[in-house]
MDTraj code that builds the backbone (N, CA, C; nanometers):
import mdtraj as md
import numpy as np

residues = "MET GLY SER GLY GLY ALA GLU ARG ALA ARG GLY SER GLY ILE PHE GLY VAL SER ASN THR GLY ALA TYR ARG ARG MET SER THR ASP TYR ARG SER GLY ARG LEU GLN LEU ALA THR LEU SER ALA ARG HIS ALA ILE PRO ILE ILE SER GLY THR ARG GLU ILE VAL GLU VAL GLY GLY LEU MET SER TYR GLY PRO ASN PHE VAL ASP ALA TRP HIS GLN ILE GLY ILE TYR THR GLY ARG VAL LEU LYS GLY THR LYS PRO ALA GLU LEU PRO VAL TRP GLN THR SER LYS PHE GLU LEU ILE ILE ASN ALA GLN ILE ALA ARG MET LEU GLY LEU GLU ILE PRO PRO GLN LEU LEU ALA ARG ALA ASP GLU VAL ILE GLU".split()
xyz = np.array([
    [-0.3852, -4.7831, -6.0187],
    [-0.4457, -4.8912, -5.9301],
    [-0.5591, -4.8855, -5.9824],
    [-0.6459, -4.9496, -6.0642],
    [-0.7855, -4.9279, -6.1768],
    [-0.8428, -5.0186, -5.9628],
    [-0.9244, -4.9429, -6.0502],
    [-1.0227, -5.0361, -5.9767],
    [-1.0805, -5.1943, -5.8793],
    [-1.0058, -5.2630, -5.9732],
    [-0.9330, -5.3918, -5.9658],
    [-0.8912, -5.4259, -5.8103],
    [-0.7675, -5.3545, -5.8480],
    [-0.7159, -5.3232, -5.7453],
    [-0.7770, -5.2556, -5.5729],
    [-0.8389, -5.1942, -5.6329],
    [-0.9239, -5.0853, -5.5144],
    [-1.0037, -5.1957, -5.4336],
    [-1.0838, -5.3050, -5.4747],
    [-1.1822, -5.4034, -5.4471],
    [-1.0747, -5.4883, -5.3822],
    [-0.9201, -5.5227, -5.4191],
    [-0.9311, -5.6259, -5.3569],
    [-0.8479, -5.5575, -5.2156],
    [-0.7924, -5.4673, -5.2447],
    [-0.6703, -5.3779, -5.0753],
    [-0.8184, -5.4270, -4.9841],
    [-0.7385, -5.4456, -4.9047],
    [-0.7787, -5.4252, -4.7876],
    [-0.7582, -5.2488, -4.6728],
    [-0.7750, -5.1412, -4.6581],
    [-0.7134, -5.0749, -4.5847],
    [-0.8211, -5.0199, -4.4981],
    [-0.7419, -4.8918, -4.4432],
    [-0.9060, -4.7968, -4.3114],
    [-0.9159, -4.6634, -4.4093],
    [-0.9021, -4.6346, -4.5320],
    [-0.9257, -4.4776, -4.5417],
    [-0.7780, -4.5027, -4.6793],
    [-0.8352, -4.3693, -4.7645],
    [-0.7670, -4.3338, -4.8585],
    [-0.7465, -4.1960, -4.8632],
    [-0.5895, -4.1560, -4.8250],
    [-0.5488, -3.9808, -4.8756],
    [-0.5647, -3.9898, -5.0322],
    [-0.5721, -3.8353, -5.0281],
    [-0.5825, -3.7853, -5.1896],
    [-0.3871, -3.6892, -5.1596],
    [-0.3463, -3.7449, -5.2532],
    [-0.2387, -3.5794, -5.2625],
    [-0.3153, -3.4677, -5.3156],
    [-0.2837, -3.3671, -5.2764],
    [-0.3463, -3.2780, -5.3146],
    [-0.2674, -3.1658, -5.4371],
    [-0.1903, -3.2628, -5.4873],
    [-0.1451, -3.1736, -5.6609],
    [-0.2756, -3.1949, -5.6944],
    [-0.3595, -3.1276, -5.8053],
    [-0.4759, -3.1341, -5.7952],
    [-0.3963, -3.1386, -6.0316],
    [-0.3060, -3.0290, -6.0166],
    [-0.3201, -3.0606, -6.1547],
    [-0.2265, -3.1635, -6.1888],
    [-0.1892, -3.2721, -6.1295],
    [-0.0673, -3.3789, -6.2205],
    [-0.2282, -3.4803, -6.1877],
    [-0.3119, -3.4510, -6.1335],
    [-0.4239, -3.5722, -6.0491],
    [-0.5273, -3.5357, -6.2162],
    [-0.5189, -3.3972, -6.3022],
    [-0.5878, -3.3532, -6.3878],
    [-0.5302, -3.4241, -6.4978],
    [-0.3852, -3.4804, -6.4631],
    [-0.3286, -3.5115, -6.6530],
    [-0.3380, -3.6853, -6.6423],
    [-0.3311, -3.7042, -6.5042],
    [-0.3846, -3.8463, -6.5368],
    [-0.5201, -3.8909, -6.5769],
    [-0.6107, -3.7763, -6.4894],
    [-0.7387, -3.8371, -6.5523],
    [-0.6939, -3.8051, -6.6878],
    [-0.7847, -3.7911, -6.7470],
    [-0.9050, -3.7789, -6.8729],
    [-0.9964, -3.6788, -6.8495],
    [-1.0773, -3.7487, -6.7305],
    [-1.1746, -3.6312, -6.7177],
    [-1.2065, -3.6135, -6.5565],
    [-1.1521, -3.4813, -6.5969],
    [-1.1140, -3.4838, -6.3652],
    [-1.2315, -3.5303, -6.3155],
    [-1.4169, -3.4348, -6.3479],
    [-1.4352, -3.4999, -6.2814],
    [-1.5089, -3.6611, -6.3029],
    [-1.5208, -3.7353, -6.3894],
    [-1.5516, -3.8803, -6.3782],
    [-1.4148, -3.9336, -6.2650],
    [-1.2894, -3.8750, -6.3131],
    [-1.2165, -3.9985, -6.1933],
    [-1.2162, -3.9274, -6.0535],
    [-1.3217, -3.8559, -6.0323],
    [-1.3567, -3.7819, -5.8549],
    [-1.4852, -3.8722, -5.8409],
    [-1.6226, -3.8546, -5.9665],
    [-1.6813, -3.9469, -5.9117],
    [-1.6702, -4.1164, -5.8538],
    [-1.5983, -4.1715, -5.9825],
    [-1.5470, -4.2487, -5.9956],
    [-1.5183, -4.3042, -5.8402],
    [-1.3776, -4.2837, -5.8130],
    [-1.3200, -4.2816, -5.6312],
    [-1.4246, -4.2290, -5.5690],
    [-1.4990, -4.1753, -5.5692],
    [-1.6124, -4.1669, -5.4408],
    [-1.7330, -4.2802, -5.4776],
    [-1.7420, -4.2863, -5.5738],
    [-1.7851, -4.3988, -5.5796],
    [-1.7924, -4.5428, -5.4949],
    [-1.6375, -4.5605, -5.5476],
    [-1.5969, -4.6937, -5.4862],
    [-1.5434, -4.7039, -5.3823],
    [-1.5126, -4.5870, -5.2844],
    [-1.5549, -4.4594, -5.0925],
    [-1.6310, -4.5494, -5.0747],
    [-1.7861, -4.5182, -5.1674],
    [-1.9075, -4.5337, -5.0833],
    [-1.9627, -4.6492, -5.0617],
    [-1.9178, -4.7704, -5.1835],
    [-1.8978, -4.8915, -5.1524],
    [-1.8777, -4.9664, -5.1694],
    [-1.6745, -4.9190, -5.0699],
    [-1.7427, -5.0232, -4.9641],
    [-1.6064, -4.9379, -4.8210],
    [-1.6970, -4.8669, -4.8107],
    [-1.7075, -4.7640, -4.6943],
    [-1.5446, -4.7792, -4.6549],
    [-1.5109, -4.7165, -4.7347],
    [-1.3597, -4.6622, -4.7367],
    [-1.3612, -4.4959, -4.6857],
    [-1.2742, -4.4146, -4.6272],
    [-1.3639, -4.2883, -4.6168],
    [-1.2297, -4.2090, -4.6675],
    [-1.2190, -4.1089, -4.7386],
    [-1.1344, -4.1055, -4.8200],
    [-1.1067, -3.9259, -4.7353],
    [-0.9667, -3.8632, -4.7265],
    [-0.8995, -3.7915, -4.7041],
    [-0.8500, -3.7122, -4.8160],
    [-0.8735, -3.6308, -4.8106],
    [-0.7736, -3.4817, -4.9127],
    [-0.7332, -3.3911, -4.9246],
    [-0.6279, -3.3127, -4.9600],
    [-0.5907, -3.2184, -4.9642],
    [-0.6735, -3.1351, -5.0177],
    [-0.7770, -3.1576, -5.1083],
    [-0.8431, -3.0458, -5.1553],
    [-1.0168, -3.0685, -5.1587],
    [-1.0718, -2.9513, -5.1863],
    [-1.2292, -2.9637, -5.1098],
    [-1.3267, -3.0239, -5.1844],
    [-1.2453, -3.0493, -5.3746],
    [-1.3422, -3.1303, -5.4704],
    [-1.3816, -3.2019, -5.4558],
    [-1.3036, -3.3809, -5.3117],
    [-1.3182, -3.4580, -5.3769],
    [-1.4728, -3.4697, -5.2375],
    [-1.4174, -3.3841, -5.1498],
    [-1.5318, -3.4195, -5.0468],
    [-1.6769, -3.3371, -5.1117],
    [-1.6901, -3.2883, -5.1782],
    [-1.7666, -3.1954, -5.2328],
    [-1.7812, -3.2949, -5.2858],
    [-1.8040, -3.4448, -5.3651],
    [-1.8084, -3.5089, -5.4360],
    [-1.8788, -3.7223, -5.3628],
    [-1.7896, -3.6532, -5.2314],
    [-1.8526, -3.8099, -5.1725],
    [-1.6902, -3.8104, -5.0946],
    [-1.5861, -3.8043, -5.0629],
    [-1.5082, -3.7751, -5.0512],
    [-1.4872, -3.7131, -4.8489],
    [-1.4702, -3.7786, -4.7740],
    [-1.4916, -3.7263, -4.6311],
    [-1.4583, -3.5589, -4.5362],
    [-1.3185, -3.6153, -4.5784],
    [-1.2893, -3.4507, -4.5590],
    [-1.0964, -3.3596, -4.6334],
    [-1.1279, -3.3262, -4.6270],
    [-1.0167, -3.2508, -4.6676],
    [-0.9503, -3.1227, -4.5940],
    [-0.8206, -3.1504, -4.6267],
    [-0.7100, -3.0299, -4.4970],
    [-0.6132, -2.9585, -4.6404],
    [-0.6419, -2.8441, -4.6891],
    [-0.5656, -2.7773, -4.7087],
    [-0.5922, -2.6780, -4.8282],
    [-0.4349, -2.6348, -4.9399],
    [-0.5101, -2.4920, -4.9310],
    [-0.5924, -2.4041, -5.0210],
    [-0.5854, -2.3385, -4.9240],
    [-0.7374, -2.2214, -5.0118],
    [-0.6727, -2.2117, -5.1401],
    [-0.7045, -2.2528, -5.2635],
    [-0.7048, -2.2068, -5.3979],
    [-0.6959, -2.1089, -5.4199],
    [-0.8182, -2.0672, -5.4513],
    [-0.8896, -1.9151, -5.4522],
    [-0.7902, -1.7915, -5.3860],
    [-0.7116, -1.8653, -5.2887],
    [-0.6547, -1.7323, -5.2425],
    [-0.4659, -1.7363, -5.2865],
    [-0.4712, -1.8623, -5.3393],
    [-0.3521, -1.8938, -5.4190],
    [-0.3604, -1.7874, -5.5406],
    [-0.5101, -1.8812, -5.6002],
    [-0.4962, -1.8176, -5.7367],
    [-0.4884, -1.5994, -5.7670],
    [-0.5443, -1.5820, -5.6010],
    [-0.5450, -1.4499, -5.5864],
    [-0.3979, -1.4254, -5.5991],
    [-0.3285, -1.4895, -5.5336],
    [-0.1332, -1.3979, -5.4920],
    [-0.0550, -1.3828, -5.6630],
    [-0.1373, -1.4872, -5.7536],
    [-0.0417, -1.5378, -5.8214],
    [-0.1443, -1.4421, -5.9387],
    [-0.2235, -1.4040, -5.9292],
    [-0.2346, -1.3055, -6.0121],
    [-0.1966, -1.1399, -5.9397],
    [-0.2196, -1.1481, -5.8590],
    [-0.0862, -0.9784, -5.7701],
    [0.0326, -1.0086, -5.8705],
    [0.1133, -1.1288, -5.8250],
    [0.2771, -1.1429, -5.8844],
    [0.2854, -1.1544, -6.0057],
    [0.1139, -1.1300, -6.1237],
    [0.1602, -1.1838, -6.2390],
    [0.1461, -1.0009, -6.2606],
    [0.0430, -0.9871, -6.2321],
    [0.0224, -0.7827, -6.2550],
    [0.1922, -0.6816, -6.2053],
    [0.2080, -0.7658, -6.0890],
    [0.4416, -0.6540, -6.0684],
    [0.4850, -0.7233, -6.1285],
    [0.4947, -0.8477, -6.2563],
    [0.5910, -0.8473, -6.3436],
    [0.5334, -0.7700, -6.4613],
    [0.4275, -0.7425, -6.4795],
    [0.3329, -0.6684, -6.6023],
    [0.3733, -0.5811, -6.6011],
    [0.3637, -0.5156, -6.4948],
    [0.4529, -0.3749, -6.4485],
    [0.5468, -0.3488, -6.4034],
    [0.7136, -0.4377, -6.4844],
    [0.7908, -0.4509, -6.5159],
    [0.8673, -0.4880, -6.3875],
    [0.8356, -0.5778, -6.2331],
    [0.9308, -0.6134, -6.1587],
    [0.9826, -0.6930, -6.1514],
    [1.1165, -0.7458, -6.1777],
    [1.1928, -0.8904, -6.2356],
    [1.1204, -0.9700, -6.0989],
    [1.1104, -1.0968, -6.1531],
    [1.0296, -1.1760, -6.1213],
    [1.1352, -1.2234, -5.9694],
    [1.2856, -1.2194, -5.9639],
    [1.3477, -1.2611, -5.9228],
    [1.3602, -1.1723, -5.7788],
    [1.2605, -0.9987, -5.8068],
    [1.3236, -0.8778, -5.7000],
    [1.1927, -0.9464, -5.5728],
    [1.0864, -1.0607, -5.6642],
    [0.9845, -1.1168, -5.5694],
    [0.9708, -1.1746, -5.4345],
    [0.9733, -1.1607, -5.3252],
    [0.9789, -1.2638, -5.2504],
    [0.8728, -1.3534, -5.2601],
    [0.9786, -1.5147, -5.2211],
    [0.8648, -1.6149, -5.1716],
    [0.7525, -1.5843, -5.1041],
    [0.6594, -1.6526, -5.1280],
    [0.5524, -1.6318, -5.1776],
    [0.5196, -1.7944, -5.0665],
    [0.4439, -1.8601, -5.0089],
    [0.3640, -1.9467, -4.9156],
    [0.2381, -1.9481, -4.8786],
    [0.0986, -1.9909, -4.9484],
    [0.0544, -2.0196, -4.9111],
    [0.0367, -1.9870, -4.7140],
    [-0.0893, -1.9529, -4.7043],
    [-0.1197, -1.9553, -4.4566],
    [-0.2282, -1.9576, -4.4867],
    [-0.3285, -1.9538, -4.5774],
    [-0.4873, -1.9837, -4.5042],
    [-0.5239, -2.1747, -4.5716],
    [-0.5452, -2.2223, -4.5310],
    [-0.6024, -2.3549, -4.5003],
    [-0.7134, -2.3835, -4.4481],
    [-0.7888, -2.4703, -4.5376],
    [-0.9174, -2.4621, -4.5294],
    [-0.9437, -2.6762, -4.4638],
    [-1.0395, -2.6623, -4.3585],
    [-1.0673, -2.7596, -4.3055],
    [-1.2430, -2.8139, -4.3338],
    [-1.3070, -2.9000, -4.4929],
    [-1.4191, -2.9085, -4.4947],
    [-1.4433, -3.0560, -4.4652],
    [-1.5260, -3.0367, -4.3972],
    [-1.5460, -3.2179, -4.2872],
    [-1.7899, -3.2142, -4.4353],
    [-1.7367, -3.3527, -4.4279],
    [-1.8610, -3.3653, -4.5367],
    [-1.9432, -3.4672, -4.3784],
    [-2.0035, -3.4219, -4.3433],
    [-2.0854, -3.4585, -4.1939],
    [-2.2000, -3.6067, -4.3027],
    [-2.2539, -3.5658, -4.3668],
    [-2.3348, -3.7321, -4.4658],
    [-2.2526, -3.8103, -4.4813],
    [-2.1286, -3.8348, -4.5316],
    [-2.0493, -3.9077, -4.5423],
    [-2.0238, -3.9892, -4.4230],
    [-1.9712, -3.8674, -4.3396],
    [-1.9208, -3.9805, -4.2335],
    [-2.0313, -4.0670, -4.1066],
    [-2.1621, -4.0741, -4.1584],
    [-2.2602, -4.0429, -4.0803],
    [-2.3204, -4.1605, -4.1729],
    [-2.2480, -4.1409, -4.2701],
    [-2.3089, -4.3277, -4.4468],
    [-2.2048, -4.3877, -4.3694],
    [-2.0867, -4.4324, -4.2858],
    [-1.9741, -4.4938, -4.2723],
    [-1.9354, -4.5042, -4.1344],
    [-2.0433, -4.4419, -4.0598],
    [-2.0833, -4.5115, -3.9568],
    [-1.9329, -4.3957, -3.7925],
    [-1.9182, -4.2866, -3.8841],
    [-1.8470, -4.2427, -3.8032],
    [-1.8151, -4.1541, -3.7128],
    [-1.8259, -4.0792, -3.5878],
    [-1.8498, -4.0161, -3.5596],
    [-1.7037, -3.8862, -3.5441],
    [-1.7313, -3.7452, -3.5685],
    [-1.6649, -3.6999, -3.5732],
    [-1.6581, -3.5830, -3.4958],
    [-1.5469, -3.5383, -3.3918],
    [-1.5368, -3.4818, -3.2013],
    [-1.6228, -3.3636, -3.2617],
    [-1.6736, -3.2986, -3.1930],
    [-1.7650, -3.1773, -3.1897],
    [-1.5914, -3.0766, -3.2402],
    [-1.5482, -3.0775, -3.2088],
    [-1.4459, -3.0204, -3.1818],
    [-1.3842, -2.9732, -3.2839],
    [-1.3291, -3.0690, -3.3804],
    [-1.3322, -3.0975, -3.4905],
    [-1.3399, -3.0449, -3.5690],
    [-1.4998, -3.0505, -3.5443],
    [-1.6056, -3.0368, -3.6707],
    [-1.6295, -2.8269, -3.5991],
    [-1.5974, -2.7819, -3.4491],
    [-1.5546, -2.6644, -3.4639],
    [-1.5005, -2.5655, -3.4634],
    [-1.3981, -2.6782, -3.5737],
    [-1.2665, -2.6238, -3.6003],
    [-1.2690, -2.5798, -3.7689],
    [-1.3705, -2.6793, -3.8211],
    [-1.3369, -2.7368, -3.9725],
    [-1.4150, -2.5090, -4.0307],
    [-1.4070, -2.5438, -4.1363],
    [-1.4467, -2.3902, -4.1907],
    [-1.5564, -2.4260, -4.2598],
    [-1.6101, -2.5377, -4.2843],
    [-1.6993, -2.5517, -4.3843],
    [-1.7477, -2.6888, -4.3848],
    [-1.8883, -2.7387, -4.2849],
    [-1.9509, -2.8467, -4.2644],
    [-2.0491, -2.8122, -4.3585],
    [-2.0500, -2.9856, -4.4694],
    [-2.1244, -3.0138, -4.5305],
    [-2.2539, -3.1009, -4.4853],
    [-2.3401, -3.1215, -4.4795],
    [-2.4105, -3.1376, -4.4019],
    [-2.5235, -3.2681, -4.4898],
])
top = md.Topology()
chain = top.add_chain()
for i, resn in enumerate(residues, 1):
    res = top.add_residue(resn, chain, resSeq=i)
    for name in ("N", "CA", "C"):
        top.add_atom(name, md.element.get_by_symbol(name[0]), res)
traj = md.Trajectory(xyz[None], top)
């Protein structure tokens, strides 16, 4: 949907899917796409919740999703094991167990939203 569709749509928020690889393929400039989304969100006072922290860093309200640095670390370990001769079929299936909750308190204030203190206390990071 182009920005015209976003301007006509009336909803209470935007949830961004956390498949950053697919998003990067859809956008010719990943950073520009995030900034454009955050700008539209601010202009229309629509909060964004995403599965990745990058959108929160440019103006999204919050994110909850896997810690990609931890996942990349695990991929490196698996790659090392394969390069040392372990057959990939012998490696256990790994699923991330470390998730992060990031809240942008500045955006919440701008949107007139009050984030419950219990949620702020549970956040891994609060951007002021």
